[in-house]
C-alpha atoms as a printed R data frame, in Angstrom:
    type eleno elety resid chain resno       x       y       z
1   ATOM     1    CA   MET     A     1 113.592  92.746  74.233
2   ATOM     2    CA   LYS     A     2 113.884  95.591  76.699
3   ATOM     3    CA   ILE     A     3 115.343  94.823  80.095
4   ATOM     4    CA   GLN     A     4 113.095  96.809  82.384
5   ATOM     5    CA   TYR     A     5 110.774  95.799  85.184
6   ATOM     6    CA   PRO     A     6 107.697  97.501  86.623
7   ATOM     7    CA   CYS     A     7 107.764  99.029  90.069
8   ATOM     8    CA   THR     A     8 105.053 100.475  92.254
9   ATOM     9    CA   LEU     A     9 105.541 103.880  93.861
10  ATOM    10    CA   ALA     A    10 103.666 105.035  96.929
11  ATOM    11    CA   GLN     A    11 103.926 108.310  98.788
12  ATOM    12    CA   LEU     A    12 104.131 107.740 102.526
13  ATOM    13    CA   GLY     A    13 102.534 109.884 105.239
14  ATOM    14    CA   ASP     A    14 105.812 111.709 105.885
15  ATOM    15    CA   GLY     A    15 106.074 112.710 102.211
16  ATOM    16    CA   LYS     A    16 108.765 110.167 101.339
17  ATOM    17    CA   TYR     A    17 108.318 107.751  98.463
18  ATOM    18    CA   TYR     A    18 108.395 103.966  98.748
19  ATOM    19    CA   VAL     A    19 109.156 101.814  95.711
20  ATOM    20    CA   SER     A    20 108.794  98.047  95.318
21  ATOM    21    CA   PHE     A    21 109.056  95.454  92.558
22  ATOM    22    CA   PHE     A    22 106.290  92.864  92.250
23  ATOM    23    CA   ASP     A    23 108.577  90.502  90.297
24  ATOM    24    CA   PHE     A    24 111.264  90.501  93.008
25  ATOM    25    CA   GLU     A    25 110.120  89.904  96.570
26  ATOM    26    CA   GLY     A    26 112.020  92.073  99.026
27  ATOM    27    CA   ALA     A    27 113.370  94.424  96.349
28  ATOM    28    CA   CYS     A    28 112.304  97.833  97.606
29  ATOM    29    CA   GLY     A    29 113.637 101.290  98.345
30  ATOM    30    CA   THR     A    30 112.728 104.802  99.388
31  ATOM    31    CA   GLY     A    31 113.498 108.394  98.570
32  ATOM    32    CA   GLU     A    32 112.874 111.846 100.004
33  ATOM    33    CA   THR     A    33 111.650 112.896  96.552
34  ATOM    34    CA   LEU     A    34 110.189 111.053  93.581
35  ATOM    35    CA   GLU     A    35 113.483 111.501  91.715
36  ATOM    36    CA   GLU     A    36 115.474 110.005  94.622
37  ATOM    37    CA   ALA     A    37 113.052 107.081  94.873
38  ATOM    38    CA   LEU     A    38 113.412 106.353  91.148
39  ATOM    39    CA   LEU     A    39 117.221 106.455  91.401
40  ATOM    40    CA   ASP     A    40 117.049 104.124  94.389
41  ATOM    41    CA   ALA     A    41 114.733 101.836  92.408
42  ATOM    42    CA   GLU     A    42 117.342 101.573  89.637
43  ATOM    43    CA   ASP     A    43 120.045 100.710  92.188
44  ATOM    44    CA   VAL     A    44 117.829  98.155  93.938
45  ATOM    45    CA   LEU     A    45 116.885  96.503  90.642
46  ATOM    46    CA   THR     A    46 120.517  96.432  89.494
47  ATOM    47    CA   LEU     A    47 121.708  94.821  92.739
48  ATOM    48    CA   THR     A    48 118.814  92.344  92.775
49  ATOM    49    CA   LEU     A    49 119.464  91.206  89.207
50  ATOM    50    CA   GLU     A    50 123.251  91.060  89.720
51  ATOM    51    CA   SER     A    51 122.870  88.790  92.737
52  ATOM    52    CA   ARG     A    52 120.298  86.557  91.028
53  ATOM    53    CA   ILE     A    53 122.527  86.148  87.972
54  ATOM    54    CA   LYS     A    54 125.578  85.310  90.097
55  ATOM    55    CA   GLU     A    55 123.622  82.879  92.304
56  ATOM    56    CA   GLY     A    56 121.934  81.194  89.335
57  ATOM    57    CA   VAL     A    57 118.447  82.084  90.584
58  ATOM    58    CA   THR     A    58 115.688  82.149  87.974
59  ATOM    59    CA   ILE     A    59 114.913  85.626  86.672
60  ATOM    60    CA   PRO     A    60 111.456  86.287  85.260
61  ATOM    61    CA   PRO     A    61 111.380  87.713  81.757
62  ATOM    62    CA   PRO     A    62 110.605  91.435  81.574
63  ATOM    63    CA   ARG     A    63 106.966  92.363  81.019
64  ATOM    64    CA   ASP     A    64 105.805  94.381  78.017
65  ATOM    65    CA   ARG     A    65 103.198  96.411  79.879
66  ATOM    66    CA   VAL     A    66 102.748  98.031  83.248
67  ATOM    67    CA   HIS     A    67  99.592  97.866  85.310
68  ATOM    68    CA   PRO     A    68  97.931 101.078  86.519
69  ATOM    69    CA   GLY     A    69 100.101 102.726  89.165
70  ATOM    70    CA   GLU     A    70 103.319 101.073  87.958
71  ATOM    71    CA   ARG     A    71 106.217 102.419  85.932
72  ATOM    72    CA   PHE     A    72 109.163 100.751  84.253
73  ATOM    73    CA   ILE     A    73 112.660 100.860  85.730
74  ATOM    74    CA   ALA     A    74 115.762  99.682  83.860
75  ATOM    75    CA   PRO     A    75 118.845  98.330  85.648
76  ATOM    76    CA   SER     A    76 122.381  99.471  84.821
77  ATOM    77    CA   PRO     A    77 123.576  98.965  81.217
78  ATOM    78    CA   ARG     A    78 126.016  96.227  82.378
79  ATOM    79    CA   VAL     A    79 123.173  94.223  83.894
80  ATOM    80    CA   GLN     A    80 120.948  94.849  80.877
81  ATOM    81    CA   ALA     A    81 123.637  93.480  78.541
82  ATOM    82    CA   ALA     A    82 124.279  90.382  80.679
83  ATOM    83    CA   LEU     A    83 120.583  89.649  81.051
84  ATOM    84    CA   LEU     A    84 119.858  90.177  77.355
85  ATOM    85    CA   VAL     A    85 122.383  87.488  76.453
86  ATOM    86    CA   LYS     A    86 121.256  85.152  79.251
87  ATOM    87    CA   LEU     A    87 117.527  85.397  78.518
88  ATOM    88    CA   THR     A    88 117.971  85.261  74.740
89  ATOM    89    CA   ARG     A    89 120.260  82.217  75.013
90  ATOM    90    CA   GLY     A    90 117.467  80.328  76.788
91  ATOM    91    CA   ASP     A    91 118.212  76.583  76.974
92  ATOM    92    CA   ARG     A    92 121.186  76.826  74.662
93  ATOM    93    CA   THR     A    93 124.453  76.016  76.458
94  ATOM    94    CA   LEU     A    94 127.292  78.472  76.915
95  ATOM    95    CA   SER     A    95 129.534  75.920  75.173
96  ATOM    96    CA   ASP     A    96 127.290  76.049  72.118
97  ATOM    97    CA   LEU     A    97 127.331  79.850  72.151
98  ATOM    98    CA   ALA     A    98 131.135  79.830  72.488
99  ATOM    99    CA   ARG     A    99 131.444  77.485  69.474
100 ATOM   100    CA   THR     A   100 129.133  79.683  67.399
101 ATOM   101    CA   LEU     A   101 131.131  82.772  68.373
102 ATOM   102    CA   GLU     A   102 134.399  80.882  67.741
103 ATOM   103    CA   THR     A   103 135.656  81.804  71.189
104 ATOM   104    CA   SER     A   104 136.396  80.136  74.501
105 ATOM   105    CA   TRP     A   105 133.835  79.156  77.118
106 ATOM   106    CA   PRO     A   106 135.258  81.721  79.612
107 ATOM   107    CA   ALA     A   107 134.894  84.484  76.993
108 ATOM   108    CA   ALA     A   108 131.290  83.447  76.304
109 ATOM   109    CA   SER     A   109 130.491  83.280  80.024
110 ATOM   110    CA   ARG     A   110 131.724  86.862  80.505
111 ATOM   111    CA   LEU     A   111 128.904  87.983  78.191
112 ATOM   112    CA   GLU     A   112 126.516  87.006  81.009
113 ATOM   113    CA   ASP     A   113 128.638  88.396  83.839
114 ATOM   114    CA   PRO     A   114 127.007  91.593  85.154
115 ATOM   115    CA   SER     A   115 130.336  92.791  86.576
116 ATOM   116    CA   HIS     A   116 132.015  92.592  83.136
117 ATOM   117    CA   TRP     A   117 131.718  95.474  80.670
118 ATOM   118    CA   VAL     A   118 130.763  93.891  77.343
119 ATOM   119    CA   THR     A   119 131.731  95.860  74.234
120 ATOM   120    CA   LEU     A   120 129.164  96.742  71.590
121 ATOM   121    CA   LYS     A   121 131.086  94.560  69.143
122 ATOM   122    CA   GLN     A   122 130.840  91.553  71.503
123 ATOM   123    CA   LEU     A   123 127.168  92.200  72.178
124 ATOM   124    CA   SER     A   124 126.410  92.535  68.467
125 ATOM   125    CA   LYS     A   125 128.228  89.264  67.697
126 ATOM   126    CA   ALA     A   126 126.330  87.495  70.475
127 ATOM   127    CA   ALA     A   127 123.019  88.834  69.169
128 ATOM   128    CA   THR     A   128 123.805  87.563  65.674
129 ATOM   129    CA   ALA     A   129 124.884  84.168  67.043
130 ATOM   130    CA   LEU     A   130 121.545  83.966  68.870
131 ATOM   131    CA   GLY     A   131 119.563  84.843  65.731
132 ATOM   132    CA   GLN     A   132 118.887  88.408  66.839
133 ATOM   133    CA   ARG     A   133 120.163  91.878  66.042
134 ATOM   134    CA   LEU     A   134 121.375  94.531  68.435
135 ATOM   135    CA   VAL     A   135 119.292  97.721  68.548
136 ATOM   136    CA   LEU     A   136 120.380 100.723  70.634
137 ATOM   137    CA   SER     A   137 118.347 103.703  71.754
138 ATOM   138    CA   PHE     A   138 118.402 106.678  74.075
139 ATOM   139    CA   GLU     A   139 115.339 107.262  76.227
140 ATOM   140    CA   LYS     A   140 114.308 110.115  78.483
141 ATOM   141    CA   ASN     A   141 114.887 109.671  82.206
142 ATOM   142    CA   GLY     A   142 111.863 109.179  84.434
C-alpha cells in the first residue's frame, strides 16, 4: 500500500497555483510556482493527516488511481509510516499487535504516532506481525 493522496492543481488568474485534496475537505494550499504549490501540498497533506491521526478522525484509504487533472502527493515519511501501520492494522487492537510484537502497548502505539520516528527494524517487525512485508523505494519528485 502506498500512502499518497490525489490533489487537484489549478492555475489562478494571477499565475499562482491552487492545490486541493478531494479526500480532505479544507485541505488546500497555494504556490507562486508549480513546484512551490506541490511542496505546499505535501505540507498540507502531512499536517492534515497528523491532526486526523491524533484526533482519532477516520482517514480514507489511499486511492490507487488519479482522475484526469489530479496527481498524487505523499505526506512526510513519518506520517506514511504511522498511517501504514494504522491502516494495515484495521480492526485489530493495539494490545493484540503489542502481544504479537512481544512489546508493551506504549511501544506499539508509538508505531502509529506521526510525531515518532519509527526505525526500519520496527516497521519491518510490525509489517510481519500484520501479515505483510516492508518494501522500500525511491521515486522521482514531482
